[in-house]
Structures are given as structure tokens and as C-alpha cells.
C-alpha positions as CSV (number, residue, x, y, z in Angstrom):
1,X,138.1,79.5,69.8
2,X,136.6,79.3,73.2
3,X,133.4,77.8,71.9
4,X,135.6,75.2,70.2
5,X,138.0,74.4,73.2
6,X,134.7,74.1,75.3
7,X,133.9,71.0,73.7
8,X,137.1,69.4,75.2
9,X,136.2,70.8,78.9
10,X,136.0,67.8,81.6
11,X,132.2,69.2,82.2
12,X,131.5,68.1,78.4
13,X,133.8,65.1,78.0
14,X,133.0,63.1,81.2
15,X,129.1,63.0,80.4
16,X,129.9,62.4,76.8
17,X,132.1,59.3,78.0
18,X,129.5,58.0,80.4
19,X,126.5,58.5,77.7
20,X,128.6,56.5,75.0
21,X,129.6,53.8,77.5
22,X,125.9,53.3,78.5
23,X,124.8,53.6,75.0
24,X,127.1,50.6,73.8
25,X,125.8,48.5,77.1
26,X,122.2,49.2,76.1
27,X,123.0,48.0,72.7
28,X,124.3,44.5,73.9
29,X,128.0,45.2,73.6
30,X,129.4,44.5,76.7
31,X,133.0,44.1,75.6
32,X,133.0,47.2,73.8
33,X,131.7,49.2,76.8
34,X,134.0,47.7,79.2
35,X,136.8,48.5,76.8
36,X,135.6,51.9,76.2
37,X,135.4,52.7,80.0
38,X,138.8,51.2,80.8
39,X,140.9,52.6,78.3
40,X,139.2,56.3,78.7
41,X,140.1,55.9,82.4
42,X,143.8,54.7,81.6
43,X,144.1,57.6,79.2
44,X,142.8,60.1,81.7
45,X,144.8,58.7,84.5
46,X,148.0,58.8,82.4
47,X,147.4,62.5,81.9
48,X,146.7,63.2,85.4
49,X,149.9,61.6,86.3
50,X,151.8,63.7,83.8
51,X,150.3,66.8,85.0
52,X,150.9,65.9,88.6
53,X,154.7,65.5,87.4
54,X,155.1,68.5,84.9
55,X,153.3,71.1,86.8
56,X,156.0,71.6,89.4
57,X,159.0,70.2,87.5
58,X,158.2,71.4,84.1
59,X,161.2,72.9,82.0
60,X,161.0,75.8,79.7
61,X,157.8,75.6,77.5
62,X,156.6,72.5,79.1
63,X,154.8,72.7,82.5
64,X,151.4,70.8,81.8
65,X,150.2,68.5,78.8
66,X,146.8,69.6,77.4
67,X,144.2,67.6,78.9
68,X,141.6,69.2,76.5
69,X,143.7,67.8,73.5
70,X,144.1,64.3,75.1
71,X,140.5,64.0,75.9
72,X,139.3,65.2,72.6
73,X,141.7,63.0,70.8
74,X,140.9,59.9,72.6
75,X,136.9,60.4,72.8
76,X,136.8,61.2,69.1
77,X,139.5,58.6,68.0
78,X,137.9,56.1,70.4
79,X,134.3,56.9,69.1
80,X,135.6,56.1,65.6
81,X,137.1,52.9,66.9
82,X,133.7,51.9,68.3
83,X,131.8,52.5,65.3
84,X,134.0,51.7,62.6
85,X,132.7,49.8,59.7
86,X,136.2,50.0,57.9
87,X,139.5,50.3,58.9
88,X,141.7,53.3,58.8
89,X,139.2,55.7,60.1
90,X,140.5,55.8,64.1
91,X,143.8,57.7,63.4
92,X,142.7,60.3,61.0
93,X,139.7,61.2,63.5
94,X,142.0,61.0,66.3
95,X,144.5,63.6,64.7
96,X,141.7,65.9,63.6
97,X,140.1,66.5,67.0
98,X,143.7,67.0,68.4
99,X,144.6,69.7,65.7
100,X,141.3,71.5,66.2
101,X,141.3,71.5,70.0
102,X,145.3,71.9,69.8
103,X,144.9,75.2,68.0
104,X,142.2,76.6,70.0
105,X,144.5,75.8,72.9
106,X,147.4,77.7,71.4
107,X,145.4,80.6,70.0
108,X,143.8,80.9,73.6
109,X,147.5,80.9,75.0
110,X,146.4,78.3,77.6
111,X,149.3,75.7,76.2
112,X,152.6,75.6,74.1
113,X,153.3,73.2,71.1
114,X,155.1,70.9,73.2
115,X,152.2,70.4,75.7
116,X,149.5,70.0,72.9
117,X,151.6,67.3,71.3
118,X,152.1,65.4,74.3
119,X,148.1,65.5,74.8
120,X,147.9,64.3,71.4
121,X,150.3,61.5,71.7
122,X,148.6,60.3,74.8
123,X,145.0,60.5,73.1
124,X,146.1,58.7,70.1
125,X,147.5,55.9,72.0
126,X,144.4,55.7,73.9
127,X,142.2,55.7,70.7
128,X,144.5,52.9,68.9
129,X,144.4,50.7,72.0
130,X,140.6,51.2,71.9
131,X,140.1,49.8,68.4
132,X,142.7,47.0,69.2
133,X,141.2,45.9,72.4
134,X,137.5,46.3,71.4
135,X,137.6,44.8,68.2
136,X,135.0,45.5,65.3
137,X,131.6,46.6,66.5
138,X,129.0,43.8,66.2
139,X,126.3,44.4,63.7
140,X,123.6,45.2,66.4
141,X,125.4,48.0,67.4
142,X,123.6,51.1,65.8
143,X,126.4,53.8,65.0
144,X,123.9,56.6,64.4
145,X,122.2,56.2,67.9
146,X,125.4,56.0,69.6
147,X,126.6,59.2,67.9
148,X,123.1,60.9,68.2
149,X,123.5,60.4,71.9
150,X,127.2,61.6,72.2
151,X,126.3,64.8,70.1
152,X,123.3,65.3,72.3
153,X,124.9,65.1,75.7
154,X,128.0,67.4,74.1
155,X,125.5,70.0,73.1
156,X,123.6,70.1,76.6
157,X,126.8,70.1,78.5
158,X,128.4,72.8,76.0
159,X,129.5,75.8,78.0
160,X,129.8,74.2,81.4
161,X,133.4,74.0,83.0
162,X,134.9,72.2,86.1
163,X,137.5,73.6,88.1
164,X,139.7,70.2,87.4
165,X,142.7,72.1,86.4
166,X,142.9,74.3,89.3
167,X,142.6,71.4,91.7
168,X,145.2,69.4,89.9
169,X,147.7,72.3,89.7
170,X,147.1,72.7,93.7
171,X,147.5,69.1,94.1
172,X,150.7,68.8,91.9
173,X,152.5,71.7,94.0
174,X,151.5,70.1,97.4
175,X,152.8,66.7,96.2
176,X,156.0,68.1,94.9
177,X,156.6,70.2,98.2
178,X,155.5,66.9,100.3
179,X,157.7,64.5,98.5
180,X,160.5,67.1,97.7
181,X,160.7,66.1,94.0
182,X,161.9,69.1,92.2
183,X,164.7,71.2,92.4
184,X,164.9,74.2,89.9
185,X,162.8,72.4,87.3
186,X,164.6,69.0,87.4
187,X,162.7,66.1,88.5
188,X,164.2,64.3,91.7
189,X,163.2,60.7,92.0
């Protein structure tokens, strides 16, 4: 399961996202590259905000939504959106990625079901936004090249890890203390 979940680590996902964006740009699809970058950044920012809120203020079985699941879902579903030649492929691709990475996170004991589902929901919204905002890919975009670049980068970076979660956790607790946000698991705004 560790092998599977490592494909959604930030050390893998971030270079893959950059490689896909650059490949779309080099193939002449500026709008697609811009929407790709903006939507991925928005999805990751949403997850960061949720983590900063829920880590110190979580309740019962919900402490930190799964960033691995959100990342895998938006990147896989988003890639399907950028390369689709027919409608109806984005949501199934996103859901399969969410399921595979979500199960790996559960088996490894890294997250609970509600945390996995929250990550999946954020990732699916990102993938659907990508599909709607980018529109269909122009004929000049060679899907096989984009896919090969993404897979190649994922293989090269697989197994590397970034300590992002530890930094996010530490920052969340410092912010909660600084702003006196939570009391006994309850959010105070």
C-alpha cells in the first residue's frame, strides 16, 4: 500500500503538475495550461486551508482531510479533462483515483473514511472545474505525449517524500494558538 500511496505524495505530484502544465504550454494550448495551473493551485490551497482549520479544531474522527486523495483525484481527473476526446471520462477517472489512493491511506492508518471522502470531494470539484473552464483540448494537443511525460515524471520522482504534512500540522497548531481559534474541538471564529 505504501508503494501506491507514494504516487500521491507532494514530492511526486508537484513535479507531475508542473510537467503537465509545461507540456500543454509547449503544445500551444495556453488556455489549457493556464486553467490547469490555476485550478490545481486553487485545489491545493483549499486543502491547505481545510487542514489548517481541522488539524487543531477537528472533532471525533475528522482531524485532517486527505491531501493525498485530493491531489490524486484532481490530477488524474484533471488530466482526463485535459486529454479527453469524449465526454463522461473525467468523473470516473477522478473517482477511481480517489478510491485507490483513499483505500491505501485507510489501510496504512493515515486517515479515516470522513477524511478520505473530504479529500475526494475537493479533488472531484477541482477536476470538474478543470473540465468546464478549459473546454475541450484542441486537435494539436497530443494526448499520448502529455500522458507519457506525466507517467515518466511520476516514475522518476516515485519514492521521494516531502515533509509538507509535518509543516502544515505545526503551522496549524501555531495559528490556532495565536488566534485562540479552538476550544475543546469547537471552532471559534
